Structures are given as C-alpha cells and as structure tokens.
N, C-alpha and C positions, 0 to 999 in steps of 0.2 A: 596548206591544209590538205589539198588533194594528194600531193606527193607523199604526205605522211599517212595516207590511207583512209582519209575521211571523205564521205560523199559531200561534195561542195558545189554550190551554185553562186555565180556572180550576178550582182544587181548593179547595173551601171548604164551609161548612155554613151553611144558612139555615133560618128557620122557614117554616111554611106560612101566611104572613100578607101584608099589603099591602106592607110594606117588602121582603120577600123577592121578591114578584112584580115589584116595581119594579126590583130588582137584576137579576133574570133578563132582563127586557125591555131594560134598559140594556146588559148584557153582550152579549146576542144582537144588539142593534142596532149594536154596535161590532164585530161579527164575531168575538167570543170564544166558543169552544165551551164549553157548560155541562153536558156529560155528567157531569162529576165534581162538580157542585154537589149536595150532599146536602140534600134538602128534608125536614125533620123537623117534624111537627106538634106534637111535644111540647116544642119550644123556641121562643123568640122570636128573630127576626133581630137581630143586633148593630146598635146604633144609637148615633150620636154627635151631640152638639149642640156646635157650634163658635161661640165668641164671638170676633169679630175686632176688634182695637183699630185704629181707622181711622188714627190718627196714625202708627203704625209698621208696620202689616200683621201684627204678631204676633198670636197667638191662644191662647185657652184652650179645651181640648177636654174636654167631659164625655162619658163613654161608658158604655153599658150592654152588657156582654158576656154573652151566654148561649149562643148557638148554637156559636160557635167555642171555647168552653170545653169543648165536648163533641165536638170534631172528632176523628175517628179516621182515620188515613192507612192505606190498604190498599196494601201493597207491590206486589201484582200489577197494580194500575192504573197503575203508573209505568213499566212496562217498554217501552212503545212510543214513548217520547219521547227526544229528543236532549238536551234541557236541562230542569232543574228550577230555577225561580227561587223561592227560599225567603225569604219575608219573616217578620215577627214572628209567632211561634207562641204560642198560648195554651193553657189547660187543661193536659193531660198532654203538654206540648210536648217534654219530653225523650224520651219513648217515641216520639213521632211523628218527632222529629228523627233518632233512631237508626234508625228504619225507613227514612227517606229516605236516610240514608247507606248502609245495607245494600243498598237497592234500586239506588242509583247504582253501587255496587261490583259487584253481581250482574249488572246489565243493561248496564253500560257507559254510564250516563247521567252527564252533567256537571252540576255544581251551581254556581249563582250564589247567594250568601247576603247578605241584608241583615237581620241580626238586630234584634230589638227591645231597648229598654233593659232590660226586665225579664228577658229571656233572658241578657243580659250580667251583670246583677246576681246572678241566681240561680245560674248555673253557668258562670262564665267559663272554667273549666278544660275543660269539655265542648266549648265552642266552640273553644278553642285546640287541643285534640286533634283536632278535625275539620278544621282548616285544611289539612293535607296533601291532603285529598280535595275541597277547594274550588277551583274554577277561576276564579271572579271574586268578590271580596269588596267590599262597600260599607258604609262606616262614616262617621259624622260624627266630628269631632275629639274631642268629649266621649266618644263611644262607644269610640274607639281608646284614649283615656287610661284609661277604665274597664276595658277588657280587659287592659291591661298592669298597671294599678295593683292591681286586686282579685285578680289571679292572683299577685301578689307578684313579678312579673318585673322591674318598674321602679318606683322610688319617687322618683327625683331630679327635682325640679320643672323644672329647666332642660331635662332630656331630654324630659319629658312635654309641654313647651310647644313643642317643635321638630317641625314637621310632617315634615321630611325624616327625622328619626330615627324618628318614629312609623310612617311608611309603610314604611320599610325594615325596622324591627324586626318588624312584623307580617308583611311579605312573607317574612321568613326562616322563618316557621312553615310555609310551603308553598303559599299561594294563587298561582296563575299571574299574576293581576293584582289590585292593590289600588287602590281609589279612596277618597279621603278628602275630605270637604267640611267647610267651616267658615263657613257663612252668608255674610255680606257680604264675607268675605275670599277667597271663591272655592273652588277645588278643586285637589287634587293627585292624580296617578295614577302608578303604577309597575308595570312588568312584568318587573323583574329586569334590564332593559337601559337603559331611559330613565325619567327622572322629569320629568313635565310639570306646570306650574302654570297655571291659567286664572283670569282675573278674572270676576266676575259680569257678567251681561248681562241687562238688564231693558228690553226694547223698549217695553213698555207701562206702565212704572213699577211700583211696589210697592203691591199692593192687599191681598194675603192670602198669608201664607207657608205655608198648609196644603198639604201634598203636594209641597213643593219637593224634599225628599230623595228621595222615591219617583220624581219626575219626572226628577231627575238620573240615578238608577239605571237607569230604563227607557230614557232617551235614550242613555246610555253603552252599555248592554247591547245595544240595538238595533244600534248601529254595530259593536259587537264581534262580533255574530252575522254581520254582513256582511263580517267580516275586514278592516275598515278599520284604518288606522294608529292607534296609541295617541293621538296628537295629535287626530285626527279624532274618535275616540270621546269624548275629553274635550270637544271643541267641541259634539258632539251633546248630551251630558249637560247642559252649561251652558246651551245654547240652550233645551232642553226645560224645565229648572227655571226659567229666566228668564221664559219665556212663561207658565208656570203661575202664578207669583206676581203676574202682571198681571191676574188674574181671580179671582173668589171660587170657592172649592172646589178640589178636587184634580184635576179632570178637564177643566174648560172650556178651559184653555189648552194642553192637550197637543198637540204638533206631529205632523204627518205627515212623511214623509221629504223631501218637496219643500220644506217650510218649514224643516226642520232644515238642509238643504243651503244654503238662502238665508241663514240667520242665521249659520251656522258661520264664514265668513270675517270676520265683523264682531267676533268675540270675540278678545280679546288673550290669547294663550297663549305661555308661555316654556318652553324646554327648560332644566331646571336641572342635570341630570346625565345622562351617557350612558356606557355601557361599550363 
C-alpha cells in the first residue's frame, strides 16, 4: 500500500531482537509508519522459514509465532484512520477482531478484511456476522468454500465449485465488494453491480508463490482507494500478484503505481455479469 502511494501504518507486535529491528528498518525504509508496532522484550519476533519447490513455485512454510500470539489491539489507537486493512489475526484474535469492529462503528472507520485459514476454521459464524460491517473482503476460493461450508449455509458440491455462486452468496452477507482468487485460474470480483474475471499475468514467470494472495489484495485495494473502476482494481490486483510470484519472497516483486498502470492493459479481463 505504501509503495502504491498511500499513507500507511502497521499495527503489530515484535520482540526486541535482531529480527524485530530488521522489520522496523524495512518498514520505515518503505515509508510505512511504525508508531503502532509494539516492541516487547518479553517475546520473540515471529519468524517463518519458507521452502520453495523450484519446479512449481509452490512452498511449504514453517513458522514460529510468539509476539503476535500476544497482540492486544487498543481501540483508541484506531480512531484517526480512514481504513483498517485486517489480515490474519492470531492469539486472542476474536477479542481483537471485535475491538476492531467496535472501533470502526464508533469512529466511522471502514474495514477491508483478508482473514486467515485458522480464523475461518475456528469461528466462521463470527466472520459471517461481521460481513455487514466490511467494505472490502478478500478470500481465495478454498476460504470462500470453508466459510459457507463450515457455517452450514451451503453443502452442495456443484454450488461450492461455482465461483459466480460463491462470490454472490458471500456478497449477500453485506460486504460492499468481494474479491475471490483461485491460483492459476485467476480472480473474480463483485460489487453488487458487476462481476469481472481476470486471468493470471506473470511477466517474469513463476518463481515463488509466497505472498501472491496478499499482493493481489494490496494491489486491488490500492486501486480501490483511488476510486478506480472495479475492472481496473482487478487489473491492479492481478498485476501485483503476478509480479510478486516472479521473485523470491513476498515483497521483492511488489509494484508501484507506475508499474501497475503499465501492466494493467496487458491483463485479460472479462465482464461476466452486470446489473
């Protein structure tokens, strides 16, 4: 988001260690405000080890979570922001998520949500009940199926395999816009008026799929913040994700706005439905 030109702050927890110091330097170097990064000497900074399969670009991630298992969200710190982009929450995530929802309602803050798999498995009902308060929702296809299946709303296989049904069924719960990704099959987006589908775009080939979903979310959301059309938001998301998978790690391939504008017209996007 910062690379795309938006003023951005990170809210997280790290340890007072070398990895934590590296994270602070990296964020500050990218222009991300770090005032809400809680540095705690009693915890270790979360760390992941990623094994990439060269033949396919798929990866296995081993992670050690400590700091963010103990993250506490302070509602008062959220009141001066226009948007909150909420990714996977750990630890006492339900309490933190409810705090975020309450802060959004109290201070008029909008929420973009990209929940983690464990959030969906542990309490899909809580997430479903939150959707009327969500302005932008990002899920991959498996997560969308998980949300509808584990909540008992839909169990018919033919329905759960239909992207158009999935995206419209989830939109009916209240989000202003829903984005659905499915790896090599591309992405679908819906805002209650139009459904667009876009093919994947990998200008530098496929090296490492780490961070592809996050890159799609930040690319789409960056364009959404600029009030671009749904089609252009989709193109930004696909361009950002396609660039990230062409390099190792989740940040090396992230685009700025100039690059996203250049890649956008090269992406094949189709209008599937309009009201």
